[in-house]
N, C-alpha and C positions, 0 to 999 in steps of 0.2 A: 665326523667330529673327533678331534684328537683328545687325548687324556694325559694328565700329568700326575705321577705319583711322587709325593713329597717324602724324601728319604734322607734328609740332611741332619737330623737330630742326633745328639750324642747318646741318649738313653741312659743318663747318669743314674736314674733310680733302678735300673736293671743290672747295675754292676754286681758281681764281677763278670757277668755274661758279656757285657758290652765293652769290657776293657780291650778285648782283642777281636770282637765281632761287631759290626754295625747293627743297630737295633733291628732294621728291616730284615736282616738275615737270621735273627734269633728264631728258633724253630718252635712250633706248637704242633703236636701230633706228627712230628718228624718232617714238617714242611716249613720252610722259612715264611715268616709273616707276609712278606711282600709278594710271595707267590700266590697266596690266597687272593690278593687284590688283582694281580695280573690275570689269573684264571677267570675271576668274576668279570673283569672288564672285557676279556676276549669273548666270553660266552654272550655278552651283551652287544657285541659287534664293535667294540673299541679295540682296534688292533694297531693303531699308530700311537705309540706311547713315548713320553718324555719322562725321564727320572732325574731329579737333582740329587746331589750327594755332597757330603763334606767329610765327616768323621769316618775314616777307614773306607772311604767311598770306592776305592779301586777294587775292594773285595766284591762290591755289588756288581761292578762291571765285569769282573772275572767270572762271577757266578752266573749272571744272566746273559752275558754276551750281547749279541744283537737281537735276542728274543726269539730267534727262529725255533729253538727247542720247545718254546711254549706257544708257538703259533702267533707271535706278534712281532712287530718291528719296534726296536727301542733305540732312542737317541738319548744321550746323557748331557746333563748340565752341571759340570763340576764347579764347586764353589770355593774350595780351599777352606777358608773360614766361613762358618754358617752365616747366611744373610737373613735369617728368620723367614717366616712364611711369605710375607709380602715381597721382600727383596729377592727371595729365591725364585718366586714365580716371575717377577719382573725380569730377572736375568734370563729366564728361559723363553720369554715371549718370542724372540726371533725363531725359535724352533717350533713354536705352537701356531704361528701364523696369525691372520687377521680375524678369524672366525671364533665364536665362543668355544670353550673347551672345558672338559671335566677335570676337576682336581680330586685327589683322594690321598689321605694320609697313608703312608706305608706301614704304619704300626697299629692299625685298627683291624679288628676281626668282626665280620658282620655277614648277615645273610641278605643284605640289601640287594635288590635286583637293579643293576645299573641300566638295564634297558628302559627303566622308567624315566631316564634323563633325556632320551631322544626327544627333541622338540619341546622340552620343558621350559626353556628360557623364552619368555614372551618378548615381542618387539618392544624396545625402549627400556627393558630391564637390564641391569648390569650384573645381576647375580641371582642364582636360584640355589637355595640351601636345603640340604637334607638335615632335619632336626630329629633328635631322639629324646626319650624320657630322661630326666635328670638322673645320672648315676649317683650312688652314695657319696662318691668323692667330689661331686660337683652339684650339690643339692640346690644351690641358688639358680643354676641354669645360666643361659646366655641371652636368649631372645624370646620375644612374644610372637606367636603365630595366630593370625586371625584372618579368616576368609582367604587363605592362600597367600597373604602378604606378611612379610617379616618386619617387625619393628624392634628397636632396642628395648631391653628389659626395663620396666618401671616397677618400683616397689608396689606390691599388692596385686599385680597381674600374674596370671599363670605363665610359667616360663618353660622353655625347652632348651636342650643343649645342642650346640652345633656339633655335628657328627664328624667333621673333617672331610665331608663329601659335598661337592658343589659343582655348579656350572658357573663359569665366570666369563664375562665379555672383556676382551683386551682393553676396551675404553675405560674400564674401572681403574686402570693404572695410568691414565693420562696425567701428565704433570709430575710423575714420580721420578726420582733420581736413583742411579745405580749404587745403592748403599743398603745396609741392613735396615729393614723396617717390618713392622707387623701388618698382617692383613686386616685385622679387626677394625682399625680406624677407617679404612677405606670402605668396608662393608657398612659401618655405622653411618658414614656420610651418605652412602647410597640409600640406606634405609630412610634417613631424614628427607631425602629427595623422593621417596616413594618408588624406588626402582629395584626393590629386592622381593622376590617371591620365595616360597618355600613349601616343603612337604614334611609331614610327620611320619617317620619310619617307626613302626611299632614292633618290629621284629628284633632279632638278636643283634647286639652291638657291644663291643668291648674295646675301650681304649687301653691297649696293652702297655701301660706305662710303669708297672710295678711287678714284682715277682708274684704277688697275690693275684693280680689280674691275669697274668700269664697262666697261672695254675687254674684259674677259672675257665680260660679257653680250653685248656687240656681236659678239664672235666666235661665241658660241653661237647667237645669232639668225641670223647669216649662214650658219651651217651647218645650221640647222633645216630 
């Protein structure tokens, strides 16, 4: 199974760090954020990787190269202007092939074991999502998980937050056009059709979108 790391965001809330450095190359504990993802995927047996990029993306290619230094093989999907999550994945589908694939945001820090994703997408499903407890900056959450099935959030139900980690089937993108679009509407339609499963990760997870959250990763690394 191949994996794609999403690395096209500008990281505007991490300025001035991201004025001259793409967010996935911002360091925590002296290591670029994207390398934590690469290392975790490699340990779990995912060594065929695709990385999309836009803002200062050539720096990502220059730093990671073909991936040999990290024990993986990397192919790139440059976007120029960001295509948002859905559009970026759709553009990269020719590199990912016809089989289900893993996606992971390049700007998260987590102890999730990607090995849990091998074989996690059941026949007929279009997506399998890794969900986490709602962080303080997203208290409402995204989705409802019940009996291993993911449904869209409804008022009054317990909710969880999408971690930015998932398995997707290429058929999720049937009918899409090569333009900028979000992933969430595709997932919600698949949920309405009963074709999305999920798992609740109860370990460490931080969406490194602000200076405060980057500092929290540094604190956790220092205490590890």
